[in-house]
C-alpha positions in Angstrom: 0.8 11.3 11.0 -2.1 10.4 8.9 -4.1 8.1 11.4 -3.1 10.1 14.4 -3.7 13.7 13.6 -6.1 13.8 10.5 -8.5 11.0 11.3 -8.0 11.1 14.9 -8.0 7.3 15.0 -5.6 7.0 17.9 -7.9 8.8 20.1 -10.5 6.0 19.5 -8.2 3.1 20.4 -9.7 1.2 23.3 -6.4 -0.7 24.0 -2.7 0.4 24.6 -1.0 2.3 21.4 1.9 0.1 21.8 -0.2 -3.0 20.8 -1.4 -1.1 18.0 1.9 -0.1 16.5 3.3 -3.8 17.0 0.4 -4.9 15.0 0.7 -2.2 12.4 4.3 -2.8 12.0 3.6 -6.5 11.1 0.7 -5.6 8.7 2.9 -3.1 6.9 5.6 -6.1 6.5 3.0 -8.0 4.9 1.8 -5.5 2.9 5.3 -4.9 1.5 5.7 -8.5 0.9 2.4 -8.9 -1.1 3.6 -5.6 -3.0 6.9 -7.1 -3.9 5.5 -10.3 -5.0 2.6 -8.7 -6.8 5.4 -6.8 -9.0 6.4 -10.3 -10.3 3.0 -10.9 -11.9 3.4 -12.0 -15.5 0.6 -10.1 -16.8 2.5 -6.6 -16.1 5.7 -7.8 -17.9 4.9 -7.1 -21.3 3.5 -3.6 -20.6 6.2 -2.5 -18.1 9.4 -4.3 -19.2 11.8 -1.2 -18.6 9.6 1.0 -16.3 10.2 -0.3 -12.8 8.7 3.2 -11.5 5.5 2.8 -13.5 5.3 -0.7 -12.8 5.5 -0.1 -9.0 3.3 2.7 -9.2 0.4 0.7 -10.9 1.0 -2.4 -8.7 1.2 -0.4 -5.5 -1.9 2.0 -6.2 -4.1 -1.1 -7.3 -2.9 -2.9 -4.1 -3.7 0.2 -2.1 -7.3 0.4 -3.4 -8.0 -3.0 -2.8 -6.8 -2.9 0.5 -9.0 0.1 1.3 -12.0 -1.5 0.0 -11.2 -4.8 2.2 -10.5 -2.6 5.2 -13.6 -0.4 4.6 -15.8 -3.6 4.3 -14.4 -5.4 7.3 -14.5 -2.2 9.3 -18.1 -1.5 8.7 -19.0 -3.8 11.4 -16.8 -1.9 13.9 -17.3 1.6 12.7 -20.0 4.0 13.9 -20.0 5.5 10.3 -18.3 7.9 8.3 -18.9 10.7 6.0 -18.6 10.3 2.3 -16.0 13.0 2.1 -13.8 11.1 4.9 -14.3 8.0 3.0 -13.3 9.4 -0.5 -10.3 11.2 1.2 -9.1 8.0 2.9 -9.4 5.9 -0.1 -7.4 8.3 -2.4 -4.7 8.5 0.3 -4.5 4.8 0.7 -4.1 4.5 -3.0 -1.3 7.4 -3.1 0.3 5.9 -0.4 0.6 2.4 -1.5 1.6 3.9 -4.9 4.5 5.5 -3.7 5.4 2.1 -1.7 5.1 0.5 -4.9 7.7 2.9 -6.6 10.0 2.0 -3.7 9.5 -1.8 -4.1 9.8 -1.2 -8.1 13.3 0.6 -7.7 14.5 -1.9 -5.2 13.1 -4.9 -7.3 14.8 -3.3 -10.5 18.3 -2.9 -8.9 18.4 -6.1 -6.9 16.7 -8.9 -9.2 16.8 -6.9 -12.5 20.3 -5.5 -12.3 21.4 -7.4 -15.4 18.6 -5.5 -17.4 20.8 -2.3 -16.8 23.8 -3.8 -19.1 22.8 -3.7 -22.8 23.6 -7.0 -24.4 
């Protein structure tokens, strides 16, 4: 919805949309895997011990912003240019989108891997 309607990226594709969607699905699986692994970073363990939503949000948002910066730098050679407003909006959206994804990963991670933390000793 975001890329197709608001950014009109799909209209600028020079190859079939089905190929784009297959690669996009693959990229989203990689993003989910990296987010799931990033939640296990020991640096976050002390600050977010019993806060899986916040831990996921922070991890996902940080990864989303990093992903935006990487795709922007790589995309500079392929892009004809973007307005500053579009870049800021896209950067904010990517951070929010990955933050929400991080929350989902945090909840899932908590209930699957940290289920023992629910029961107090």
